[in-house]
C-alpha positions in Angstrom: 27.9 180.7 189.5 29.6 183.7 187.4 28.9 181.4 184.2 25.5 181.3 185.1 25.4 185.1 186.1 27.3 186.0 183.2 24.5 184.1 180.1 22.0 186.5 182.6 23.3 189.3 182.2 24.0 189.0 178.5 20.2 187.5 178.0 18.9 190.8 179.5 21.5 193.1 177.5 20.2 191.5 174.3 16.6 194.3 174.8 18.7 197.1 174.8 21.1 196.1 172.3 18.1 195.7 169.8 16.9 198.5 170.5 19.9 200.7 170.6 20.6 198.5 166.9 16.8 199.6 165.1 17.1 202.9 166.6 21.1 203.3 164.8 19.3 201.5 161.7 16.6 204.0 160.7 18.8 207.1 162.2 21.3 205.6 158.7 18.1 205.1 156.4 17.8 201.4 156.7 13.9 202.5 156.9 13.9 203.7 153.1 11.8 202.1 150.0 14.1 199.7 148.4 14.0 195.9 149.5 17.9 195.7 148.5 19.8 194.3 151.5 23.1 196.6 152.1 26.4 195.6 153.4 26.4 198.2 155.7 23.8 197.0 157.2 25.4 194.3 158.7 26.7 196.8 161.7 23.8 198.2 163.2 21.9 195.3 162.9 24.2 192.4 164.0 27.1 194.1 165.5 25.5 196.8 168.1 23.0 194.0 169.7 26.7 191.3 169.5 28.8 194.4 171.8 25.5 194.9 174.0 25.8 190.9 174.3 29.4 190.5 174.8 29.8 193.3 177.1 27.8 192.6 179.3 28.6 188.4 179.4 32.1 190.0 180.2 31.1 192.0 182.9 29.7 189.1 184.1 32.3 187.3 184.1 34.8 189.5 186.3 35.1 188.4 189.7 34.0 190.4 193.0 36.4 192.2 194.4 35.6 192.1 198.7 32.4 191.5 199.1 
């Protein structure tokens, strides 16, 4: 049950992670006219959504206290 809950949390956390990553991408100047991919883009494009998913998965695996 914990693994299923963690997987659902991670799947749901992907959407806000993508929204925050898009905001960070735009704030850092990713929407310029040049089409060159820069190495700093890995942080906002992959790091932020991955952090959201990993954090949500870890929260889903956490054992409940007394219910």
